[in-house]
N, CA and C atoms as a LAMMPS dump frame, in Angstrom:
ITEM: TIMESTEP
0
ITEM: NUMBER OF ATOMS
426
ITEM: BOX BOUNDS ff ff ff
-5.0000000000000000e+02 5.0000000000000000e+02
-5.0000000000000000e+02 5.0000000000000000e+02
-5.0000000000000000e+02 5.0000000000000000e+02
ITEM: ATOMS id mol type element x y z
1 1 1 N 144.848 257.805 -202.907
2 1 2 C 143.954 256.357 -203.499
3 1 3 C 144.275 255.649 -204.791
4 2 1 N 144.177 254.248 -205.044
5 2 2 C 144.384 253.849 -206.313
6 2 3 C 143.308 254.112 -207.176
7 3 1 N 143.381 254.227 -208.291
8 3 2 C 141.996 254.634 -209.358
9 3 3 C 141.182 253.644 -209.196
10 4 1 N 141.413 252.275 -208.992
11 4 2 C 140.781 251.278 -209.205
12 4 3 C 139.766 251.38 -208.168
13 5 1 N 140.47 251.542 -206.719
14 5 2 C 139.88 251.759 -205.52
15 5 3 C 138.519 252.591 -205.177
16 6 1 N 139.259 253.857 -206.089
17 6 2 C 138.378 255.239 -206.087
18 6 3 C 137.165 254.766 -207.391
19 7 1 N 137.138 254.139 -208.264
20 7 2 C 135.803 253.735 -209.021
21 7 3 C 135.362 252.947 -208.129
22 8 1 N 135.866 252.013 -207.302
23 8 2 C 134.868 251.109 -206.872
24 8 3 C 133.973 251.917 -205.59
25 9 1 N 134.702 252.787 -204.652
26 9 2 C 133.58 253.295 -203.994
27 9 3 C 132.7 254.387 -204.573
28 10 1 N 133.045 254.888 -206.028
29 10 2 C 132.244 255.727 -206.64
30 10 3 C 131.044 255.108 -207.071
31 11 1 N 131.308 253.799 -207.697
32 11 2 C 130.24 253.264 -208.274
33 11 3 C 129.497 252.648 -207.196
34 12 1 N 129.946 252.101 -205.962
35 12 2 C 129.245 251.819 -204.866
36 12 3 C 128.055 252.911 -204.33
37 13 1 N 128.512 254.143 -204.38
38 13 2 C 127.738 255.042 -204.065
39 13 3 C 126.644 255.53 -205.002
40 14 1 N 126.707 255.257 -206.144
41 14 2 C 126.025 255.649 -207.33
42 14 3 C 125.055 254.466 -207.078
43 15 1 N 125.236 253.361 -207.13
44 15 2 C 124.439 252.462 -206.906
45 15 3 C 123.467 252.245 -205.531
46 16 1 N 124.154 252.833 -204.505
47 16 2 C 123.448 253.221 -203.226
48 16 3 C 121.975 253.994 -203.211
49 17 1 N 122.981 255.032 -204.015
50 17 2 C 121.818 256.57 -204.106
51 17 3 C 121.036 256.289 -205.178
52 18 1 N 121.092 255.145 -206.087
53 18 2 C 119.744 254.847 -207.068
54 18 3 C 118.8 253.927 -206.19
55 19 1 N 119.309 253.062 -205.544
56 19 2 C 118.765 252.29 -204.765
57 19 3 C 117.715 253.111 -203.773
58 20 1 N 117.98 254.277 -203.012
59 20 2 C 117.515 254.806 -202.242
60 20 3 C 116.509 255.555 -202.85
61 21 1 N 116.506 256.24 -204.107
62 21 2 C 115.799 256.876 -205.008
63 21 3 C 114.698 256.284 -205.328
64 22 1 N 114.908 255.034 -205.906
65 22 2 C 114.172 254.204 -206.555
66 22 3 C 113.293 253.003 -205.565
67 23 1 N 113.853 253.136 -204.247
68 23 2 C 112.817 252.604 -203.454
69 23 3 C 112.046 253.173 -202.505
70 24 1 N 112.095 254.395 -202.894
71 24 2 C 111.098 255.668 -202.022
72 24 3 C 109.87 255.605 -202.563
73 25 1 N 108.979 255.463 -201.5
74 25 2 C 107.639 255.51 -202.2
75 25 3 C 106.812 256.841 -202.378
76 26 1 N 106.344 256.843 -203.661
77 26 2 C 105.958 258.175 -204.281
78 26 3 C 104.559 258.694 -203.438
79 27 1 N 104.783 260.388 -202.962
80 27 2 C 103.823 261.116 -202.083
81 27 3 C 102.23 260.336 -202.18
82 28 1 N 101.823 260.273 -202.974
83 28 2 C 100.635 259.794 -203.5
84 28 3 C 100.085 258.298 -203.538
85 29 1 N 100.985 257.55 -203.205
86 29 2 C 101.119 256.055 -203.222
87 29 3 C 99.787 255.511 -202.368
88 30 1 N 99.291 254.681 -202.44
89 30 2 C 98.766 254.031 -201.631
90 30 3 C 99.048 252.56 -200.904
91 31 1 N 98.849 252.85 -199.405
92 31 2 C 99.57 251.699 -198.42
93 31 3 C 98.299 250.886 -198.544
94 32 1 N 98.432 249.745 -197.626
95 32 2 C 97.942 248.647 -197.292
96 32 3 C 96.071 249.147 -196.884
97 33 1 N 95.942 250.404 -196.245
98 33 2 C 95.177 251.008 -195.855
99 33 3 C 94.226 252.04 -196.948
100 34 1 N 94.815 252.476 -197.898
101 34 2 C 94.5 253.228 -198.842
102 34 3 C 95.31 254.425 -198.86
103 35 1 N 94.768 255.408 -199.402
104 35 2 C 95.626 256.735 -199.634
105 35 3 C 95.518 257.617 -198.234
106 36 1 N 96.687 258.187 -197.886
107 36 2 C 96.608 259.217 -196.701
108 36 3 C 96.908 258.322 -195.547
109 37 1 N 96.955 257.109 -195.51
110 37 2 C 97.519 256.498 -194.497
111 37 3 C 98.797 256.436 -193.878
112 38 1 N 99.391 256.835 -192.821
113 38 2 C 100.959 256.71 -192.542
114 38 3 C 100.959 255.769 -190.999
115 39 1 N 102.077 254.782 -191.3
116 39 2 C 102.073 253.787 -190.345
117 39 3 C 102.581 254.623 -188.956
118 40 1 N 101.976 254.101 -187.913
119 40 2 C 102.222 254.805 -186.596
120 40 3 C 102.586 253.752 -185.597
121 41 1 N 102.752 252.186 -185.972
122 41 2 C 102.999 251.419 -185.038
123 41 3 C 103.171 250.114 -185.798
124 42 1 N 104.096 249.415 -185.277
125 42 2 C 104.236 247.882 -185.678
126 42 3 C 104.652 247.369 -184.281
127 43 1 N 104.024 246.086 -184.203
128 43 2 C 104.433 245.566 -182.946
129 43 3 C 104.019 243.809 -183.19
130 44 1 N 105.035 243.08 -182.671
131 44 2 C 105.504 241.693 -182.546
132 44 3 C 104.297 240.856 -181.958
133 45 1 N 104.236 239.808 -182.788
134 45 2 C 102.952 238.917 -182.094
135 45 3 C 103.573 237.623 -182.151
136 46 1 N 103.355 237.159 -180.924
137 46 2 C 103.2 237.567 -179.792
138 46 3 C 103.989 238.761 -178.771
139 47 1 N 103.945 239.369 -177.788
140 47 2 C 104.873 240.295 -177.385
141 47 3 C 106.169 239.844 -176.786
142 48 1 N 106.052 238.487 -176.207
143 48 2 C 107.404 237.854 -175.978
144 48 3 C 107.262 236.318 -176.203
145 49 1 N 108.41 235.954 -176.855
146 49 2 C 108.461 234.68 -177.358
147 49 3 C 108.898 234.733 -178.707
148 50 1 N 108.802 233.943 -179.457
149 50 2 C 109.027 233.664 -180.922
150 50 3 C 108.092 234.238 -181.63
151 51 1 N 108.439 235.158 -182.335
152 51 2 C 107.705 236.073 -183.353
153 51 3 C 106.767 235.222 -184.374
154 52 1 N 105.438 235.146 -184.539
155 52 2 C 104.67 234.576 -185.229
156 52 3 C 103.925 235.644 -186.133
157 53 1 N 104.157 236.767 -185.728
158 53 2 C 103.028 237.514 -186.861
159 53 3 C 103.566 239.075 -186.483
160 54 1 N 102.902 240.054 -187.033
161 54 2 C 103.309 241.273 -187.055
162 54 3 C 102.083 242.172 -187.06
163 55 1 N 101.585 242.641 -185.665
164 55 2 C 100.728 243.907 -186.172
165 55 3 C 100.833 245.065 -186.101
166 56 1 N 100.191 245.76 -187.539
167 56 2 C 100.909 247.21 -187.969
168 56 3 C 99.443 247.967 -187.988
169 57 1 N 99.453 249.181 -187.495
170 57 2 C 98.591 250.021 -187.135
171 57 3 C 98.919 251.499 -187.941
172 58 1 N 97.832 251.889 -188.509
173 58 2 C 97.801 253.219 -189.502
174 58 3 C 96.792 253.902 -188.773
175 59 1 N 97.431 255.628 -189.275
176 59 2 C 96.809 256.431 -189.051
177 59 3 C 96.521 257.331 -190.047
178 60 1 N 94.903 258.182 -190.348
179 60 2 C 94.923 259.085 -191.641
180 60 3 C 94.657 260.025 -190.679
181 61 1 N 95.498 261.485 -190.819
182 61 2 C 95.173 262.631 -190.038
183 61 3 C 93.942 263.289 -190.65
184 62 1 N 93.882 263.522 -191.729
185 62 2 C 92.616 263.881 -192.9
186 62 3 C 91.5 263.33 -192.49
187 63 1 N 91.046 262.334 -192.265
188 63 2 C 90.042 261.454 -191.629
189 63 3 C 89.686 261.093 -190.511
190 64 1 N 90.729 261.025 -189.842
191 64 2 C 90.789 260.674 -188.262
192 64 3 C 90.419 259.355 -188.07
193 65 1 N 90.789 258.515 -189.048
194 65 2 C 90.532 257.074 -189.036
195 65 3 C 91.656 256.067 -188.68
196 66 1 N 91.531 255.297 -187.944
197 66 2 C 92.962 254.285 -188.128
198 66 3 C 92.61 253.02 -188.393
199 67 1 N 93.492 252.375 -188.943
200 67 2 C 93.466 251.172 -189.413
201 67 3 C 94.339 250.076 -189.057
202 68 1 N 94.09 248.885 -188.89
203 68 2 C 95.075 247.72 -188.623
204 68 3 C 95.242 246.491 -189.527
205 69 1 N 96.393 245.927 -189.45
206 69 2 C 96.194 244.596 -190.182
207 69 3 C 97.493 243.763 -189.318
208 70 1 N 97.03 242.518 -189.576
209 70 2 C 98.112 241.424 -188.852
210 70 3 C 98.181 240.378 -189.841
211 71 1 N 99.639 240.406 -189.968
212 71 2 C 100.401 239.698 -190.664
213 71 3 C 101.062 238.403 -190.233
214 72 1 N 101.198 237.335 -190.835
215 72 2 C 101.837 236.427 -190.746
216 72 3 C 103.47 236.512 -190.517
217 73 1 N 103.991 235.61 -189.708
218 73 2 C 105.756 235.737 -189.949
219 73 3 C 106.049 234.73 -189.88
220 74 1 N 107.427 234.423 -190.754
221 74 2 C 108.097 233.362 -190.529
222 74 3 C 107.075 231.972 -191.031
223 75 1 N 106.675 230.845 -190.272
224 75 2 C 105.993 229.564 -190.685
225 75 3 C 104.56 230.1 -190.984
226 76 1 N 104.317 231.212 -190.407
227 76 2 C 102.452 231.575 -190.589
228 76 3 C 102.347 232.542 -191.692
229 77 1 N 103.197 233.024 -192.46
230 77 2 C 103.339 233.616 -193.481
231 77 3 C 103.431 232.781 -195.019
232 78 1 N 102.386 232.95 -195.666
233 78 2 C 102.477 232.485 -196.944
234 78 3 C 101.846 230.739 -196.881
235 79 1 N 101.432 230.557 -195.597
236 79 2 C 100.619 229.207 -195.252
237 79 3 C 99.194 229.567 -194.853
238 80 1 N 98.325 228.742 -194.682
239 80 2 C 97.126 228.951 -194.19
240 80 3 C 97.222 228.704 -193.035
241 81 1 N 96.549 229.883 -192.131
242 81 2 C 96.733 230.146 -190.692
243 81 3 C 95.558 230.941 -190.371
244 82 1 N 95.151 230.63 -189.312
245 82 2 C 93.852 231.601 -188.816
246 82 3 C 94.631 232.887 -188.446
247 83 1 N 93.943 234.099 -188.836
248 83 2 C 94.626 234.966 -188.132
249 83 3 C 93.434 236.115 -188.107
250 84 1 N 93.335 237.072 -187.363
251 84 2 C 92.426 237.615 -186.792
252 84 3 C 92.791 239.128 -186.406
253 85 1 N 92.046 240.259 -186.743
254 85 2 C 92.511 241.603 -186.302
255 85 3 C 91.481 242.313 -185.934
256 86 1 N 91.239 243.003 -184.642
257 86 2 C 90.159 243.841 -184.402
258 86 3 C 90.569 244.971 -183.834
259 87 1 N 89.663 246.333 -183.965
260 87 2 C 89.817 247.591 -183.88
261 87 3 C 88.606 248.139 -183.071
262 88 1 N 88.764 248.947 -182.227
263 88 2 C 87.74 249.705 -181.519
264 88 3 C 88.312 251.08 -180.846
265 89 1 N 87.538 251.919 -180.546
266 89 2 C 87.958 253.296 -179.881
267 89 3 C 87.836 252.452 -178.478
268 90 1 N 88.987 253.032 -177.891
269 90 2 C 88.96 252.696 -176.27
270 90 3 C 87.542 252.87 -175.663
271 91 1 N 87.332 252.316 -174.509
272 91 2 C 86.311 251.945 -173.897
273 91 3 C 84.787 251.554 -174.599
274 92 1 N 85.146 251.061 -175.892
275 92 2 C 84.078 250.136 -176.545
276 92 3 C 83.758 248.817 -176.147
277 93 1 N 82.719 248.274 -176.089
278 93 2 C 82.857 246.818 -175.368
279 93 3 C 82.719 245.738 -176.691
280 94 1 N 82.809 246.221 -177.906
281 94 2 C 82.793 245.15 -179.292
282 94 3 C 83.94 246.032 -179.952
283 95 1 N 84.192 245.34 -181.011
284 95 2 C 85.132 245.887 -182.012
285 95 3 C 84.276 246.595 -182.999
286 96 1 N 84.678 248.002 -183.649
287 96 2 C 84.029 248.455 -184.62
288 96 3 C 84.2 247.883 -185.632
289 97 1 N 85.241 247.291 -185.861
290 97 2 C 85.506 246.526 -187.15
291 97 3 C 86.525 245.112 -187.147
292 98 1 N 86.372 244.081 -187.578
293 98 2 C 86.947 242.939 -187.262
294 98 3 C 86.946 242.112 -188.595
295 99 1 N 88.208 241.326 -189.153
296 99 2 C 88.395 240.388 -190.074
297 99 3 C 89.122 239.155 -189.463
298 100 1 N 88.663 238.124 -189.923
299 100 2 C 89.131 237.035 -189.474
300 100 3 C 89.319 235.758 -190.575
301 101 1 N 90.06 234.902 -190.446
302 101 2 C 90.229 233.848 -191.475
303 101 3 C 91.023 233.223 -191.643
304 102 1 N 91.229 232.362 -192.536
305 102 2 C 92.47 231.374 -192.977
306 102 3 C 93.032 232.087 -194.066
307 103 1 N 94.053 232.891 -193.904
308 103 2 C 94.544 233.532 -194.829
309 103 3 C 96.129 233.111 -194.821
310 104 1 N 96.716 233.167 -195.904
311 104 2 C 98.129 232.842 -196.243
312 104 3 C 98.947 234.413 -195.782
313 105 1 N 98.26 235.385 -195.775
314 105 2 C 99.495 236.326 -195.518
315 105 3 C 98.749 237.153 -194.25
316 106 1 N 97.766 238.182 -194.342
317 106 2 C 97.37 238.765 -193.302
318 106 3 C 95.579 238.714 -193.009
319 107 1 N 95.477 239.206 -191.93
320 107 2 C 93.826 239.82 -191.882
321 107 3 C 94.072 241.313 -191.833
322 108 1 N 92.665 241.762 -192.373
323 108 2 C 92.902 243.004 -192.262
324 108 3 C 92.877 243.709 -193.845
325 109 1 N 92.545 244.676 -193.948
326 109 2 C 92.717 245.872 -192.974
327 109 3 C 91.212 246.165 -192.394
328 110 1 N 91.193 246.808 -191.066
329 110 2 C 90.072 247.055 -190.452
330 110 3 C 90.197 248.469 -190.074
331 111 1 N 89.026 248.983 -189.703
332 111 2 C 89.118 250.367 -189.892
333 111 3 C 88.03 251.42 -187.912
334 112 1 N 88.348 252.143 -188.023
335 112 2 C 87.734 252.93 -186.67
336 112 3 C 88.127 254.276 -186.915
337 113 1 N 86.813 255.051 -186.543
338 113 2 C 86.96 256.439 -186.419
339 113 3 C 87.176 256.476 -185.048
340 114 1 N 88.56 257.403 -184.737
341 114 2 C 88.946 257.754 -183.611
342 114 3 C 89.434 259.255 -183.671
343 115 1 N 89.271 259.899 -184.207
344 115 2 C 89.921 261.455 -183.825
345 115 3 C 89.63 261.948 -182.465
346 116 1 N 90.803 262.228 -181.869
347 116 2 C 90.685 262.734 -180.546
348 116 3 C 90.424 261.528 -179.305
349 117 1 N 90.787 260.434 -179.88
350 117 2 C 90.456 259.79 -178.709
351 117 3 C 91.919 258.518 -178.907
352 118 1 N 91.681 257.679 -177.881
353 118 2 C 92.617 256.25 -178.353
354 118 3 C 92.031 255.171 -178.921
355 119 1 N 92.824 254.254 -179.087
356 119 2 C 92.283 252.903 -179.729
357 119 3 C 92.607 251.975 -178.895
358 120 1 N 91.854 250.729 -179.468
359 120 2 C 92.193 249.36 -178.574
360 120 3 C 92.278 248 -179.969
361 121 1 N 93.582 247.57 -179.997
362 121 2 C 93.617 246.311 -180.954
363 121 3 C 93.694 245.376 -180.595
364 122 1 N 93.414 244.397 -181.035
365 122 2 C 93.81 242.895 -180.968
366 122 3 C 94.061 242.418 -181.899
367 123 1 N 95.01 241.337 -182.39
368 123 2 C 95.515 240.395 -183.101
369 123 3 C 96.067 239.02 -182.847
370 124 1 N 95.193 238.137 -183.441
371 124 2 C 95.441 236.98 -183.143
372 124 3 C 96.23 236.3 -184.24
373 125 1 N 96.778 234.893 -184.159
374 125 2 C 97.551 233.903 -185.149
375 125 3 C 97.534 232.471 -184.21
376 126 1 N 96.735 231.712 -184.823
377 126 2 C 96.481 230.203 -184.722
378 126 3 C 96.992 229.331 -185.37
379 127 1 N 98.066 229.019 -185.073
380 127 2 C 99.076 228.21 -185.925
381 127 3 C 99.408 226.773 -184.881
382 128 1 N 99.259 225.671 -185.581
383 128 2 C 99.727 224.421 -184.956
384 128 3 C 99.178 224.385 -183.788
385 129 1 N 97.832 224.632 -183.313
386 129 2 C 97.175 224.452 -182.013
387 129 3 C 97.343 225.19 -181.021
388 130 1 N 97.919 226.344 -181.297
389 130 2 C 98.608 227.193 -180.39
390 130 3 C 98.052 228.752 -180.707
391 131 1 N 97.423 229.678 -179.935
392 131 2 C 96.798 230.827 -180.336
393 131 3 C 98.055 231.524 -179.839
394 132 1 N 98.668 232.853 -180.662
395 132 2 C 99.619 233.911 -180.464
396 132 3 C 98.887 235.282 -180.61
397 133 1 N 98.839 235.855 -179.534
398 133 2 C 98.014 237.481 -179.265
399 133 3 C 99.113 238.402 -179.187
400 134 1 N 98.363 239.685 -179.533
401 134 2 C 98.655 240.738 -178.903
402 134 3 C 97.615 241.9 -178.954
403 135 1 N 97.849 242.741 -177.895
404 135 2 C 96.648 243.466 -177.707
405 135 3 C 97.28 244.688 -177.179
406 136 1 N 96.804 245.669 -177.934
407 136 2 C 97.043 247.373 -177.516
408 136 3 C 95.807 247.745 -176.801
409 137 1 N 95.764 248.196 -175.677
410 137 2 C 94.938 249.121 -174.775
411 137 3 C 95.217 250.408 -174.969
412 138 1 N 94.024 251.392 -175.199
413 138 2 C 94.266 252.726 -175.102
414 138 3 C 95.32 253.216 -175.791
415 139 1 N 95.636 252.785 -176.93
416 139 2 C 96.953 253.097 -177.904
417 139 3 C 96.984 254.343 -178.893
418 140 1 N 97.402 254.512 -179.412
419 140 2 C 97.756 255.51 -180.48
420 140 3 C 96.552 256.784 -180.444
421 141 1 N 96.558 257.458 -178.942
422 141 2 C 95.849 258.77 -178.732
423 141 3 C 95.725 259.65 -179.635
424 142 1 N 94.93 260.103 -180.156
425 142 2 C 95.483 261.418 -181.425
426 142 3 C 94.539 262.299 -180.625
């Protein structure tokens, strides 16, 4: 192998490994739901068709709480669009927590205590007179 090509390969490996190390999240870092939450699901809004948003679900094994957020995507990210996310324990008749409004990036976070049970999560985005939604029923059973 020519020295110049070998140098290019080594430089690329060093840059890649540096990027991986510097982009890693520290163990104690706080995510969108707070300390101790790990992401357990990412879902396209709506389930079928063009993606207009993303529903993210998190869980904290120490507290037994779930958390959810509804992010805009594409044209609905960064522009004012009505966004909503609601969360409850499975079998509940109302949301334990809900957030909605004319947000530029996301609705939430919303929380529910759900140790040893499943959750229901709903996300909606209203944009240009159309509603886009995603629902999870009896999901993420702990």
